[in-house]
C-alpha positions in Angstrom: 94.9 96.9 125.5 97.5 99.5 124.7 99.2 100.1 121.4 102.4 98.3 122.4 100.4 95.1 122.9 98.3 95.6 119.8 101.2 96.2 117.4 104.0 94.0 118.8 103.2 91.1 116.3 104.1 93.3 113.3 107.5 94.5 114.5 109.7 95.7 111.7 113.3 96.6 111.9 115.4 98.8 109.7 115.8 102.5 109.0 113.0 104.2 111.0 110.4 102.4 108.9 108.4 101.6 112.1 108.7 105.1 113.4 107.3 106.4 110.2 104.2 104.3 110.4 101.7 107.2 110.9 102.2 108.0 114.5 103.0 104.5 115.8 105.4 105.0 118.7 108.2 102.6 117.8 109.4 102.0 121.3 105.9 101.5 122.4 104.1 99.8 119.5 107.0 97.7 118.3 109.2 97.2 121.3 112.3 98.6 119.6 114.1 101.9 119.6 112.7 104.6 117.3 116.0 104.9 115.4 117.8 102.4 113.2 120.7 100.6 114.9 124.3 101.4 113.8 125.8 99.2 111.0 126.7 95.7 111.9 124.4 95.5 114.9 121.4 93.2 115.0 118.1 94.5 116.4 116.3 92.7 119.2 112.7 91.4 119.3 113.3 89.0 116.5 113.6 91.5 113.7 116.2 91.7 111.0 119.7 93.1 111.0 120.1 96.9 111.0 120.8 97.0 107.2 117.7 95.1 106.1 119.9 92.5 104.4 121.8 95.5 103.0 123.5 94.1 99.9 123.8 90.5 98.7 126.6 88.3 97.7 126.1 85.9 94.8 126.8 82.2 94.5 125.6 79.7 92.0 123.8 76.4 92.5 123.5 74.5 89.2 123.6 77.8 87.3 121.0 79.5 89.5 121.9 82.7 91.3 121.4 82.3 95.0 120.9 85.4 97.1 122.9 85.5 100.2 122.2 88.8 102.2 124.9 90.0 104.6 125.4 93.0 106.7 128.4 95.3 106.2 129.8 98.6 107.3 129.6 99.9 103.8 132.8 102.0 104.3 134.2 102.1 100.8 132.8 104.3 98.0 132.3 101.1 95.9 130.3 99.4 98.6 128.1 102.5 99.1 127.7 103.0 95.4 126.5 99.4 95.0 124.1 99.9 97.9 122.6 103.0 96.3 122.2 101.0 93.1 120.2 98.6 95.1 118.2 101.4 96.5 117.3 102.6 92.9 116.1 99.0 92.0 114.0 99.0 95.1 112.5 102.4 94.3 111.6 101.3 90.8 110.0 98.1 92.2 108.0 100.2 94.7 107.0 102.7 92.0 105.6 99.8 89.9 103.3 99.1 92.8 102.2 102.7 93.1 104.2 103.3 96.3 106.7 106.2 96.7 110.1 105.2 98.0 113.0 107.5 98.9 116.4 105.9 98.0 118.3 106.4 101.3 121.8 106.2 102.5 121.7 104.6 105.9 125.2 105.9 106.8 123.7 109.4 106.5 120.7 108.4 108.8 118.3 109.0 105.9 114.7 107.6 105.9 113.3 105.8 102.9 109.7 106.1 103.9 108.1 109.4 103.0 106.5 111.5 105.7 102.8 112.4 105.7 101.5 108.8 105.2 98.4 107.7 107.0 98.6 104.4 109.0 96.9 102.5 106.1 99.4 104.0 103.6 102.3 103.0 105.8 101.0 99.4 105.9 100.9 99.4 102.1 104.4 100.7 102.1 105.7 98.1 104.4 103.9 95.2 102.6 105.3 96.3 99.3 108.8 96.7 100.7 109.1 93.5 102.7 106.5 91.2 101.1 105.8 88.0 103.1 108.9 88.6 105.3 107.0 91.4 107.0 104.8 88.8 108.7 107.4 86.0 108.9 111.1 86.6 109.2 111.6 82.9 108.5 111.3 83.5 104.7 114.7 82.5 103.4 116.8 85.1 101.6 117.1 82.8 98.7 113.4 83.0 98.2 113.7 86.6 97.1 110.4 86.7 95.2 108.5 86.4 98.5 110.5 89.2 100.2 108.9 92.2 98.4 111.0 94.9 96.8 113.8 94.3 99.3 114.0 90.8 97.8 114.0 92.2 94.3 116.8 94.6 95.2 118.9 91.8 96.8 118.4 89.6 93.8 119.4 92.4 91.4 122.6 92.9 93.4 123.4 89.1 93.3 122.7 88.9 89.5 124.9 91.9 88.8 127.7 90.6 90.9 127.5 87.2 89.2 127.8 88.9 85.9 130.8 90.9 87.0 129.0 94.2 86.7 128.0 95.3 90.2 125.2 97.8 90.6 126.1 101.4 91.1 124.5 104.8 91.6 125.8 108.2 92.7 126.2 108.8 96.4 123.9 111.4 98.0 125.5 114.4 99.5 125.3 114.6 103.4 123.1 117.2 105.0 125.3 119.2 107.3 122.3 120.1 109.4 121.1 116.5 109.8 121.5 114.8 113.2 123.6 111.7 113.6 121.9 108.5 114.7 123.3 109.0 118.2 122.2 112.6 118.3 118.7 111.8 117.2 118.4 108.9 119.7 119.6 111.2 122.5 117.0 113.9 121.6 114.2 111.3 121.6 115.3 109.8 124.9 115.6 113.2 126.5 111.9 114.0 125.4 110.7 110.7 126.9 112.6 111.3 130.2 111.4 114.9 130.5 107.8 113.8 129.8 107.9 111.0 132.4 109.4 113.3 135.0 106.8 115.9 134.3 104.2 113.3 135.0 105.8 112.4 138.3 107.5 109.1 137.3 111.1 108.0 137.1 112.7 107.2 133.8 113.1 103.6 134.6 110.3 101.1 134.7 109.2 100.6 138.3 107.0 97.6 137.5 103.7 99.4 138.1 100.7 99.7 135.7 100.7 103.4 136.3 104.3 103.7 135.0 103.5 101.6 131.9 100.4 103.7 131.2 102.4 106.9 131.5 105.1 105.6 129.1 103.0 103.8 126.5 99.5 105.2 127.0 96.4 103.4 125.9 95.5 104.1 122.3 94.1 102.1 119.4 95.8 101.2 116.2 95.1 102.3 112.7 92.5 105.0 112.4 92.0 104.9 116.1 95.6 105.9 116.9 96.1 109.2 118.6 99.7 110.1 119.6 98.1 112.2 122.5 96.9 108.9 124.0 100.2 107.0 123.4 101.9 108.1 126.5 105.4 109.7 126.7 106.7 107.4 124.0 104.0 108.7 121.6 104.6 112.3 122.6 108.4 112.0 122.1 107.9 110.2 118.7 105.6 113.0 117.6 107.7 116.0 118.7 110.9 114.6 117.2 109.1 114.3 113.9 109.1 110.5 113.7 105.4 109.7 113.4 104.7 111.1 109.9 102.0 113.3 111.4 103.6 116.6 110.4 
């Protein structure tokens, strides 16, 4: 069984969280692209929207704040400041569980999962971040306590809005050297294509077992994972710095 088959059940969407899972090839292991989708788009394979519930609006039901996540472009300074306020809440929540979290601005293509984590550490990170929703996306947004630190952040946004004092935090400065989402995705795809051609295959699935093996490889999960055995997807994930093994 290859890694794509092994890891498909734990597909996670969002800002390169999967790609950062200690060498797991996102396109292979999770069946999704290795880079987060642009704002407002919804990822495939049954995962959440590209903003991970981004911010949350607040309504009341018999005096109880109800969390209602939504996706948004986050174009205004106020929206982005509120988002970064949420990121700070999430970081504090993760820190209380002994997990490092990097407050990240998705509009700058930043990654909130630290590099250098082992596979086991990445699993701990994801469990703390998503809670029960990591295993079941059917957990309702209103049941925020079951949704890990993401739920804590969404709830904090909703409570602050209901009180008329939205969360806020300073906006990070953009890195002029950083690739855009589109540029990073193009670099990754170019590495995959070049690798497949070098191995004598076309860039499109020809329906053969040999093509699939060349693309995804045949490696184990966890401590058994080796990017060298994860096909061209594993190679491309590694050389573009998206597997945390640097």
